[in-house]
Each structure stands twice: as structure tokens, then as C-alpha cells.
N, C-alpha and C positions, 0 to 999 in steps of 0.2 A: 555631475553626470546623472541622468535619469536612470533609475533601476530598470534593468531589462525584464520584460514580462515573461512569465512562463509560457510554454508552448500551449498549454491548456487554455490560458486566457486569450492567447492569440486566436485560437480556434473557435472559442465559444463566447468571448466577451464577458465571461463570468455571469451569464444570465440563463443558464440552461438547467437549473436544479429541478424545476417542476417537470420539464420535458423528460429529463433523465429518470425521474421517479416514475412517471407514467409508463415509460418503456418497460421498466422492470416489473411494474404491477401487471401490465398486459402479458408479459412472459409468464408470470406466476399464474395468472388466471387461465392461460392456455395449457397449463400442466407442466411447464418447464420447471426444473429444479434450479432455483436462483441462489442456492446456499452452498454451492460447491466450495468456494473459498473458505467459508466458515467451517465446513465439515473437515476440510483439509487441515486447517489450523487446530481444530479441536482434537483431532486424532494425535497431535504431537504434544498436547498439554495435559498437565494434571489439573484436577478440579480447582476452581476459583483462582485461575491464573490472572496476572496483570498483563493486559494487552494494550499496545499503542497501535491504533489504526491510523497510519500516516497517509494523508490524502484520502480521508474517510468518505468524502462525497456526501451522499444523502444518508449515510449511516447504515446502509443495508447490511453490511457484514458485521459491524460492531454491535448492532441491535440483536442480530441472531446469536452472536457469541455471548452476549449478556443473557439472552434467554437460556443459553446452555450453562449458565452459572459462572461465567468469567467476569472480571472487572475491566471494563473497556474505557479508554479515553480516545476520542476522535479528534484529529487535527486536520483542518483544510484551509486553503487560502481563498476558496470560492464561497462567498457569503450566500449565494443563491442555493448552493448545495447544503450548506449548514442550516439554512432556514428550514429545509425539509427534515433534516435529521433532528433538529430541536423540536419541531412540531410532532414528529412521530415518537420521539423518546425524550420528553422534557426533563426527566430525572437523570439521564446519562450525562457524562462529562464531555462537552463539545468545546473545542477551542479554535478560534480563528487565528491562523498564523502561517508564516512561511517556513517550510521544512528546513530551509537553509539557515534559519535563525531559531531552530527548535530550542536552543538553550536559553532563549529570552522569554520562554513561556512559563518558567517556574515549575516544570515537571519534576517530580521526585524520581530519581533514577531507580533502577532495579526491576525494570519490566522483564517479564518472562519471554515475551514475544513482541516484536515490532513487525507490522504488516504494511507492505506497500504494493497493493494489488491494483488492477485496473489501469495498467500502463502508467503508473505514477512516475516511475523513473524516466522513461522516455519523454514525458510531457513536462518535465521540469524546465526552468529557465536555463538556456544554454550556458554551460560553464559552471553551474552550481551542483552538478551531480556528485562530484567527489565530496563536497562539503555536506550534502544531505546524507550520504552514506555514513560519513564520520559522525554526524549528529545522531543518526539512528543507532549506530553501534554504541555510542556513548551512554544511551539511556538503558541499555540492556544489562541485566545482571550477568555475572560469570556463568556461562552455560546457556545464556539466553539466545533466542533464535531471531534472525531476520529472514522473513519470508517475502519474496517478491514474485510478481507475475508481470511479464512484459512481452510485447510483440517484437519480432526481430525482422519483419518484412512488411511491405505495404499492405498485404492482405490482413494482417493482424494489428494494424495501427491506423489511426486517423491522420496519417501523414504520408507523403509520397515516397519517403524512404526512411529507414530507421536511423535515428540520431545516435543510438547507443548500441554497441556490440557486447556480446557476452564476455569477450576477452577484456574489454575496457571495464565492464562492470565488476568482474572478478578481481581485476587489479585494484579498483577502488576499495573493494571489500577487504582485500589483503592489506592494503595500506591502513585501513581502519581497524585491523587486528581480527578480522573475521575469517573463518575457514569454511570453504564449501563442503557441505555434508551430503546433500542430495540434489538432484535436478530432474525435473519431470517435464513432459510436453503439455500436460493439462493439469487442472485442479483435481481431476479424477485419479491422478497418479500414473498416467500412461508414460512409458519410458521415453526419455528424450534422446533423440538421435542428432548428431552433429549436422548443422545446416537446417534444423527445424525452424518453423516460423514463430513459435511461441515457447517460452521457457518459464517454468515455475521453479525457483531456486530456494534452497534452504541453506543459509549460512549461519554459523554459530560463533558466539564469542567464547573463546577458550575458558575453561575453568582455571582460576588462579591456583 
């Protein structure tokens, strides 16, 4: 049976890396802060933390976190996105791989933080979401954090309807041994209210 493609590939064909990079470059040139996710994560970390950027795309967040002194590994299934990341930061660690098969990439566990920003979870291949959450939880050290950002309605997603609910996501995290620590409505830390269209979630692996 052929492997089901992720929703991102269905939307983009895996050919939009350059376009995606140009869009954020234009936002930066117009004065927009494009480093909200990195700032959010950095505020939760001690210096020189190990970070896994899962679904790293063009490397925008991982490159910024490296500039702030952290050790970042980026993983993405989209080669067009990774090509941009490798061009912009050739000395950083970029891996091509499926997050549902993260354990096949030879990563050393013990990451302080795993990040899945940019609607990574809703854009996974249907049915692989629980496995991806388990894989991300498995690479964290005790006390390590899983940070996710995801749209919960059509306004915040490139999809006609959300494929994942917060209830489902929290259940997958609990199954993977993670505990919800905080939830926000934006990367700026605005309070999340039930029924909101976007959620930034902080889950933690318990300290043994």
C-alpha cells in the first residue's frame, strides 16, 4: 500500500520553499517581527539548550535560536524548504525525514525542547499524529518541553476545516507521557480562551 502523503505535501507539492522564504523576507523588510516563536521558546530555556525544530521548514526559527546561543537540529520532510535552510545556515544540523519515523534518523535523545510550530501537527499525514507526538516526546529529556502552535479553525489554517482538535491533541500528549503546562492564544503570550482559533501549547515531560 502506498504511504499516505502529509497534508502539507497535498497542499504544496513540496515545491514552495523559495516562495515561503520570500514571504517572510518581505514581512521582515516591512518591519514585522518574524521571530515571535523563537522569542517565546528562548524565554523558557537556559543558555545553550538543545532544541529540535520538528517541521523546521526554511529554518527561520532554528536559525534565530542558534543566533541566541542554542544548539538546534532541524527536521523536515519538504526538500524545497530544507534547501533554503541549508543555504542560509550551512553549518547547522538539518535532516530530511518524516516526523512519524523520527527514531530512524539517529538523533541522540535528551533534547531540552522540541518545537512544532507553523501548523506542523494539523498538516501531518492523517492518522500519524499520535505517532509523531510519541516520537517528539521520546527525544525529550526529563523535564523537557514540547512547544506547539496550531490553528483550530479555517481562518488560521490553509484547510477548509481543522483536522485536529485540542482535546485530541492533549489526549495524544497524555498518552505519550506529557503534561500540559501552559496554553496561549499567540506566540506573544496572549491568554487562550476556550473556542479560540489558534493555540500555542507548552507540554512537559515529567521529571523522573
